PANU-604095 format. One record per residue (C-alpha): x, y, z; residue number from 1. Coordinates in nm, 2 decimals, always signed. Example, Ala and Ser with C-alpha at 12.3 -4.5 7.8 and 13.67 -1.06 7.14 Angstrom:
+--------+--------+--------+-----+
:      x :      y :      z :   k :
+--------+--------+--------+-----+
:  +1.23 :  -0.45 :  +0.78 :   1 :
:  +1.37 :  -0.11 :  +0.71 :   2 :
+--------+--------+--------+-----+
This chain:
+--------+--------+--------+-----+
:      x :      y :      z :   k :
+--------+--------+--------+-----+
:  -1.42 :  -1.01 :  +1.12 :   1 :
:  -1.67 :  -1.03 :  +1.39 :   2 :
:  -1.68 :  -0.66 :  +1.51 :   3 :
:  -1.99 :  -0.45 :  +1.44 :   4 :
:  -1.85 :  -0.14 :  +1.63 :   5 :
:  -1.52 :  -0.09 :  +1.48 :   6 :
:  -1.41 :  +0.00 :  +1.16 :   7 :
:  -1.28 :  -0.21 :  +0.96 :   8 :
:  -0.93 :  -0.21 :  +0.73 :   9 :
:  -0.82 :  -0.47 :  +0.50 :  10 :
:  -0.44 :  -0.49 :  +0.40 :  11 :
:  -0.35 :  -0.67 :  +0.12 :  12 :
:  +0.02 :  -0.77 :  +0.14 :  13 :
:  +0.01 :  -0.73 :  +0.50 :  14 :
:  +0.24 :  -1.06 :  +0.63 :  15 :
:  +0.58 :  -0.83 :  +0.69 :  16 :
:  +0.78 :  -0.50 :  +0.62 :  17 :
:  +0.57 :  -0.23 :  +0.56 :  18 :
:  +0.23 :  -0.41 :  +0.51 :  19 :
:  +0.30 :  -0.59 :  +0.88 :  20 :
:  +0.34 :  -0.21 :  +1.01 :  21 :
:  +0.05 :  -0.07 :  +0.90 :  22 :
:  -0.18 :  -0.35 :  +0.98 :  23 :
:  -0.06 :  -0.34 :  +1.35 :  24 :
:  -0.07 :  +0.07 :  +1.35 :  25 :
:  -0.45 :  +0.09 :  +1.18 :  26 :
:  -0.54 :  -0.19 :  +1.49 :  27 :
:  -0.40 :  +0.04 :  +1.72 :  28 :
:  -0.58 :  +0.34 :  +1.60 :  29 :
:  -0.93 :  +0.10 :  +1.68 :  30 :
:  -0.95 :  -0.03 :  +1.36 :  31 :
:  -1.07 :  -0.42 :  +1.32 :  32 :
:  -0.84 :  -0.54 :  +1.08 :  33 :
:  -0.79 :  -0.80 :  +0.80 :  34 :
:  -0.46 :  -0.90 :  +0.73 :  35 :
:  -0.41 :  -1.08 :  +0.32 :  36 :
:  -0.14 :  -1.21 :  +0.17 :  37 :
:  -0.01 :  -1.55 :  +0.08 :  38 :
:  +0.17 :  -1.68 :  +0.39 :  39 :
:  +0.03 :  -1.84 :  +0.66 :  40 :
:  +0.18 :  -2.02 :  +0.97 :  41 :
:  -0.01 :  -2.34 :  +1.06 :  42 :
:  -0.13 :  -2.39 :  +1.45 :  43 :
:  +0.13 :  -2.65 :  +1.50 :  44 :
:  +0.44 :  -2.42 :  +1.39 :  45 :
:  +0.27 :  -2.11 :  +1.56 :  46 :
:  +0.29 :  -2.29 :  +1.88 :  47 :
:  +0.64 :  -2.34 :  +1.82 :  48 :
:  +0.74 :  -2.00 :  +1.69 :  49 :
:  +1.04 :  -1.84 :  +1.98 :  50 :
:  +1.10 :  -1.57 :  +2.00 :  51 :
:  +0.72 :  -1.44 :  +1.96 :  52 :
:  +0.66 :  -1.23 :  +1.73 :  53 :
:  +0.94 :  -1.34 :  +1.44 :  54 :
:  +1.14 :  -1.04 :  +1.29 :  55 :
:  +0.92 :  -0.84 :  +1.10 :  56 :
:  +1.12 :  -0.92 :  +0.80 :  57 :
:  +1.20 :  -1.22 :  +0.91 :  58 :
:  +1.04 :  -1.55 :  +0.68 :  59 :
:  +0.88 :  -1.64 :  +0.96 :  60 :
:  +0.65 :  -1.34 :  +0.97 :  61 :
:  +0.27 :  -1.44 :  +0.82 :  62 :
:  +0.00 :  -1.31 :  +0.81 :  63 :
:  -0.09 :  -1.54 :  +1.10 :  64 :
:  +0.18 :  -1.40 :  +1.32 :  65 :
:  +0.08 :  -1.06 :  +1.23 :  66 :
:  -0.30 :  -1.10 :  +1.35 :  67 :
:  -0.21 :  -1.29 :  +1.69 :  68 :
:  +0.03 :  -1.00 :  +1.72 :  69 :
:  -0.21 :  -0.79 :  +1.71 :  70 :
:  -0.50 :  -0.96 :  +1.89 :  71 :
:  -0.21 :  -1.04 :  +2.19 :  72 :
:  -0.16 :  -0.64 :  +2.20 :  73 :
:  -0.48 :  -0.58 :  +2.27 :  74 :
:  -0.65 :  -0.53 :  +1.91 :  75 :
:  -0.89 :  -0.75 :  +1.65 :  76 :
:  -0.74 :  -0.87 :  +1.35 :  77 :
:  -0.81 :  -1.17 :  +1.09 :  78 :
:  -0.55 :  -1.33 :  +0.89 :  79 :
:  -0.72 :  -1.44 :  +0.53 :  80 :
:  -0.51 :  -1.59 :  +0.30 :  81 :
:  -0.50 :  -1.45 :  -0.06 :  82 :
:  -0.29 :  -1.49 :  -0.40 :  83 :
:  -0.32 :  -1.18 :  -0.56 :  84 :
:  -0.24 :  -1.33 :  -0.93 :  85 :
:  -0.55 :  -1.54 :  -0.88 :  86 :
:  -0.91 :  -1.32 :  -0.92 :  87 :
:  -1.11 :  -1.60 :  -0.76 :  88 :
:  -0.89 :  -1.57 :  -0.40 :  89 :
:  -0.94 :  -1.21 :  -0.42 :  90 :
:  -1.32 :  -1.27 :  -0.47 :  91 :
:  -1.28 :  -1.49 :  -0.15 :  92 :
:  -1.15 :  -1.24 :  +0.07 :  93 :
:  -1.42 :  -1.14 :  +0.33 :  94 :
:  -1.56 :  -0.81 :  +0.31 :  95 :
:  -1.84 :  -0.81 :  +0.58 :  96 :
:  -1.78 :  -0.42 :  +0.62 :  97 :
:  -1.52 :  -0.22 :  +0.47 :  98 :
:  -1.43 :  +0.14 :  +0.56 :  99 :
:  -1.03 :  +0.10 :  +0.45 : 100 :
:  -0.85 :  -0.07 :  +0.17 : 101 :
:  -0.45 :  -0.06 :  +0.15 : 102 :
:  -0.32 :  -0.24 :  -0.14 : 103 :
:  +0.07 :  -0.31 :  -0.07 : 104 :
:  +0.11 :  -0.64 :  -0.24 : 105 :
:  +0.38 :  -0.64 :  -0.53 : 106 :
:  +0.67 :  -0.84 :  -0.72 : 107 :
:  +0.97 :  -0.65 :  -0.84 : 108 :
:  +1.24 :  -0.70 :  -1.04 : 109 :
:  +1.49 :  -0.41 :  -1.15 : 110 :
:  +1.68 :  -0.49 :  -1.52 : 111 :
:  +1.63 :  -0.41 :  -1.85 : 112 :
:  +1.38 :  -0.49 :  -2.07 : 113 :
:  +1.64 :  -0.71 :  -2.25 : 114 :
:  +1.73 :  -0.86 :  -1.91 : 115 :
:  +1.36 :  -0.91 :  -1.77 : 116 :
:  +1.23 :  -1.26 :  -1.91 : 117 :
:  +0.86 :  -1.29 :  -1.99 : 118 :
:  +0.77 :  -1.47 :  -1.69 : 119 :
:  +0.89 :  -1.20 :  -1.43 : 120 :
:  +0.73 :  -0.95 :  -1.64 : 121 :
:  +0.38 :  -1.12 :  -1.66 : 122 :
:  +0.44 :  -1.18 :  -1.28 : 123 :
:  +0.48 :  -0.78 :  -1.23 : 124 :
:  +0.18 :  -0.71 :  -1.43 : 125 :
:  -0.05 :  -0.98 :  -1.21 : 126 :
:  +0.04 :  -0.93 :  -0.86 : 127 :
:  +0.13 :  -0.55 :  -0.94 : 128 :
:  -0.18 :  -0.37 :  -1.15 : 129 :
:  -0.41 :  -0.68 :  -1.22 : 130 :
:  -0.40 :  -0.76 :  -0.83 : 131 :
:  -0.50 :  -0.41 :  -0.74 : 132 :
:  -0.76 :  -0.37 :  -0.99 : 133 :
:  -0.93 :  -0.70 :  -0.89 : 134 :
:  -0.86 :  -0.59 :  -0.49 : 135 :
:  -1.07 :  -0.25 :  -0.57 : 136 :
:  -1.34 :  -0.43 :  -0.81 : 137 :
:  -1.46 :  -0.61 :  -0.49 : 138 :
:  -1.41 :  -0.39 :  -0.25 : 139 :
:  -1.58 :  -0.09 :  -0.40 : 140 :
:  -1.93 :  -0.15 :  -0.32 : 141 :
:  -1.82 :  -0.24 :  +0.04 : 142 :
:  -1.64 :  +0.09 :  +0.05 : 143 :
:  -1.93 :  +0.30 :  -0.10 : 144 :
:  -2.22 :  +0.12 :  +0.18 : 145 :
:  -2.22 :  +0.33 :  +0.53 : 146 :
:  -2.23 :  +0.69 :  +0.40 : 147 :
:  -1.98 :  +0.59 :  +0.06 : 148 :
:  -1.67 :  +0.74 :  +0.30 : 149 :
:  -1.45 :  +0.46 :  +0.19 : 150 :
:  -1.04 :  +0.52 :  +0.17 : 151 :
:  -0.84 :  +0.33 :  -0.09 : 152 :
:  -0.45 :  +0.39 :  -0.03 : 153 :
:  -0.23 :  +0.22 :  -0.30 : 154 :
:  +0.14 :  +0.18 :  -0.26 : 155 :
:  +0.25 :  +0.36 :  -0.61 : 156 :
:  +0.45 :  +0.61 :  -0.74 : 157 :
:  +0.46 :  +0.98 :  -0.87 : 158 :
:  +0.50 :  +0.96 :  -1.25 : 159 :
:  +0.83 :  +1.07 :  -1.38 : 160 :
:  +1.10 :  +1.00 :  -1.62 : 161 :
:  +1.37 :  +0.94 :  -1.42 : 162 :
:  +1.11 :  +0.65 :  -1.26 : 163 :
:  +1.17 :  +0.41 :  -1.58 : 164 :
:  +1.50 :  +0.40 :  -1.58 : 165 :
:  +1.70 :  +0.03 :  -1.56 : 166 :
:  +1.34 :  -0.09 :  -1.45 : 167 :
:  +1.10 :  -0.05 :  -1.73 : 168 :
:  +0.90 :  -0.37 :  -1.68 : 169 :
:  +0.86 :  -0.30 :  -1.29 : 170 :
:  +0.79 :  +0.07 :  -1.38 : 171 :
:  +0.53 :  -0.04 :  -1.60 : 172 :
:  +0.31 :  -0.21 :  -1.36 : 173 :
:  +0.36 :  +0.06 :  -1.09 : 174 :
:  +0.31 :  +0.36 :  -1.28 : 175 :
:  -0.10 :  +0.13 :  -1.39 : 176 :
:  -0.12 :  +0.15 :  -1.09 : 177 :
:  -0.05 :  +0.51 :  -1.03 : 178 :
:  -0.32 :  +0.54 :  -1.31 : 179 :
:  -0.56 :  +0.36 :  -1.11 : 180 :
:  -0.55 :  +0.60 :  -0.87 : 181 :
:  -0.58 :  +0.95 :  -1.07 : 182 :
:  -0.88 :  +0.75 :  -1.30 : 183 :
:  -1.08 :  +0.62 :  -1.03 : 184 :
:  -1.06 :  +0.98 :  -0.83 : 185 :
:  -1.26 :  +1.08 :  -1.17 : 186 :
:  -1.51 :  +0.80 :  -1.14 : 187 :
:  -1.61 :  +0.93 :  -0.77 : 188 :
:  -1.59 :  +1.29 :  -0.84 : 189 :
:  -1.84 :  +1.23 :  -1.16 : 190 :
:  -2.05 :  +0.99 :  -0.97 : 191 :
:  -2.12 :  +1.27 :  -0.66 : 192 :
:  -1.92 :  +1.05 :  -0.43 : 193 :
:  -1.74 :  +1.35 :  -0.24 : 194 :
:  -1.63 :  +1.19 :  +0.04 : 195 :
:  -1.51 :  +0.87 :  -0.11 : 196 :
:  -1.14 :  +0.89 :  -0.15 : 197 :
:  -0.84 :  +0.70 :  -0.34 : 198 :
:  -0.48 :  +0.80 :  -0.28 : 199 :
:  -0.12 :  +0.70 :  -0.35 : 200 :
:  +0.18 :  +0.65 :  -0.16 : 201 :
:  +0.55 :  +0.62 :  -0.20 : 202 :
:  +0.86 :  +0.66 :  -0.02 : 203 :
:  +1.07 :  +0.97 :  +0.01 : 204 :
:  +1.34 :  +0.81 :  +0.12 : 205 :
:  +1.43 :  +0.40 :  +0.16 : 206 :
:  +1.22 :  +0.19 :  +0.38 : 207 :
:  +1.36 :  -0.07 :  +0.62 : 208 :
:  +1.20 :  -0.39 :  +0.45 : 209 :
:  +1.32 :  -0.76 :  +0.35 : 210 :
:  +1.41 :  -0.58 :  +0.01 : 211 :
:  +1.63 :  -0.35 :  +0.15 : 212 :
:  +1.78 :  -0.58 :  +0.41 : 213 :
:  +2.04 :  -0.72 :  +0.13 : 214 :
:  +2.22 :  -0.41 :  +0.10 : 215 :
:  +2.25 :  -0.41 :  +0.45 : 216 :
:  +2.42 :  -0.70 :  +0.48 : 217 :
:  +2.68 :  -0.69 :  +0.21 : 218 :
:  +2.76 :  -0.31 :  +0.37 : 219 :
:  +2.61 :  -0.23 :  +0.72 : 220 :
:  +2.66 :  +0.12 :  +0.63 : 221 :
:  +2.36 :  +0.15 :  +0.41 : 222 :
:  +2.14 :  +0.13 :  +0.74 : 223 :
:  +2.25 :  +0.50 :  +0.73 : 224 :
:  +2.01 :  +0.58 :  +0.47 : 225 :
:  +1.72 :  +0.37 :  +0.58 : 226 :
:  +1.38 :  +0.52 :  +0.76 : 227 :
:  +1.16 :  +0.28 :  +0.99 : 228 :
:  +0.80 :  +0.13 :  +0.81 : 229 :
:  +0.63 :  +0.38 :  +1.10 : 230 :
:  +0.66 :  +0.66 :  +0.84 : 231 :
:  +0.46 :  +0.51 :  +0.58 : 232 :
:  +0.19 :  +0.36 :  +0.84 : 233 :
:  +0.20 :  +0.75 :  +0.99 : 234 :
:  +0.12 :  +0.89 :  +0.65 : 235 :
:  -0.12 :  +0.61 :  +0.57 : 236 :
:  -0.31 :  +0.70 :  +0.89 : 237 :
:  -0.32 :  +1.07 :  +0.82 : 238 :
:  -0.44 :  +1.01 :  +0.48 : 239 :
:  -0.75 :  +0.81 :  +0.58 : 240 :
:  -0.85 :  +1.10 :  +0.82 : 241 :
:  -0.80 :  +1.37 :  +0.60 : 242 :
:  -1.08 :  +1.50 :  +0.39 : 243 :
:  -1.13 :  +1.33 :  +0.09 : 244 :
:  -1.08 :  +1.62 :  -0.11 : 245 :
:  -0.71 :  +1.68 :  +0.00 : 246 :
:  -0.63 :  +1.30 :  -0.08 : 247 :
:  -0.83 :  +1.19 :  -0.41 : 248 :
:  -0.63 :  +1.12 :  -0.69 : 249 :
:  -0.30 :  +1.26 :  -0.54 : 250 :
:  +0.02 :  +1.05 :  -0.58 : 251 :
:  +0.24 :  +1.15 :  -0.25 : 252 :
:  +0.52 :  +1.07 :  -0.07 : 253 :
:  +0.50 :  +0.97 :  +0.28 : 254 :
:  +0.75 :  +1.29 :  +0.41 : 255 :
:  +0.56 :  +1.54 :  +0.20 : 256 :
:  +0.25 :  +1.47 :  +0.29 : 257 :
:  +0.33 :  +1.45 :  +0.71 : 258 :
:  +0.48 :  +1.73 :  +0.65 : 259 :
:  +0.21 :  +1.93 :  +0.44 : 260 :
:  -0.08 :  +1.78 :  +0.63 : 261 :
:  +0.00 :  +1.63 :  +0.98 : 262 :
:  +0.23 :  +1.89 :  +1.09 : 263 :
:  +0.51 :  +1.69 :  +1.09 : 264 :
:  +0.86 :  +1.87 :  +1.11 : 265 :
:  +1.09 :  +1.64 :  +1.27 : 266 :
:  +1.12 :  +1.31 :  +1.10 : 267 :
:  +1.45 :  +1.18 :  +1.34 : 268 :
:  +1.23 :  +0.93 :  +1.51 : 269 :
:  +1.19 :  +0.75 :  +1.18 : 270 :
:  +1.55 :  +0.74 :  +1.11 : 271 :
:  +1.67 :  +0.33 :  +1.17 : 272 :
:  +2.01 :  +0.47 :  +1.26 : 273 :
:  +1.97 :  +0.71 :  +1.53 : 274 :
:  +2.11 :  +1.08 :  +1.47 : 275 :
:  +2.17 :  +0.99 :  +1.06 : 276 :
:  +1.95 :  +1.18 :  +0.81 : 277 :
:  +1.84 :  +0.93 :  +0.54 : 278 :
:  +1.93 :  +1.02 :  +0.17 : 279 :
:  +1.60 :  +1.13 :  +0.00 : 280 :
:  +1.56 :  +0.92 :  -0.30 : 281 :
:  +1.24 :  +1.09 :  -0.49 : 282 :
:  +1.29 :  +1.42 :  -0.67 : 283 :
:  +1.21 :  +1.73 :  -0.49 : 284 :
:  +0.95 :  +1.87 :  -0.74 : 285 :
:  +0.75 :  +1.64 :  -0.98 : 286 :
:  +0.55 :  +1.74 :  -1.33 : 287 :
:  +0.22 :  +1.84 :  -1.35 : 288 :
:  -0.01 :  +1.60 :  -1.56 : 289 :
:  -0.27 :  +1.84 :  -1.70 : 290 :
:  -0.29 :  +1.99 :  -1.99 : 291 :
:  -0.40 :  +2.30 :  -2.13 : 292 :
:  -0.70 :  +2.16 :  -2.25 : 293 :
:  -0.80 :  +1.95 :  -1.94 : 294 :
:  -1.18 :  +1.98 :  -1.95 : 295 :
:  -1.21 :  +1.90 :  -2.34 : 296 :
:  -1.28 :  +1.49 :  -2.35 : 297 :
:  -1.37 :  +1.50 :  -2.69 : 298 :
:  -1.72 :  +1.26 :  -2.73 : 299 :
:  -1.71 :  +1.08 :  -2.42 : 300 :
:  -1.82 :  +0.70 :  -2.45 : 301 :
:  -1.93 :  +0.48 :  -2.18 : 302 :
:  -1.89 :  +0.10 :  -2.29 : 303 :
:  -2.08 :  -0.03 :  -2.02 : 304 :
:  -2.38 :  +0.14 :  -2.19 : 305 :
:  -2.35 :  +0.03 :  -2.54 : 306 :
+--------+--------+--------+-----+
């Protein structure tokens, strides 16, 4: 990354779909963006791509094409490949300066416990939980620099019972990511880092992506229940601009956050099929995870100091 004046955002899982859109819109907002994922395109193959850019959910869309798409539009972007199952690979990501980390990388497998092979389970935990933890560990020193005003945005869900049904192995990892959001937020508060913030984001309605394309291919009518990924990037931009006190430790839905904190009342522009109202797939209300003895932690122990 060459910029010394622009704020820098690292988007992990930015080769297509939601991550691609987030990277593009961060660049439009003035960020120098590190576009990161596994998939890359060689210079020879990049020169042959027609049309350019490739479809946002196409297998031809890689961090290379996304970075080029950004630079051709006048933005600043660098493509750095990463394997989020490999901590050494995460450590090789360049953080010359870092203001925002967006962790969008994810592995998915929805099935019963009996029908979820051990290898699938392990992959999800390594990409979803370990990958996030490693990225946060490496990013924190840099996010704390420049006045300790860094922001971390994690693609993870609110915690509620219905989420576990039929996808236990997947839910174990995604909820683990949500626990990190809650726990690191407390760390920030205890360390007096009042301007640092971490927040989780999840879609209120299904988002158009490579994952949802399989359903629209089988039934084109399914597109009526989809929103464009721009709702996600708009929500993320609103989150990183909000005061840390508003976002820190929160598990938010894109639509709800935009309504409460960005004044959005009309969501029709986000519908993939104009004139439709995509079905909300999230509950209207979520459980309060606090307990009556919220401030009673017993004997607090810091293993790092033992």
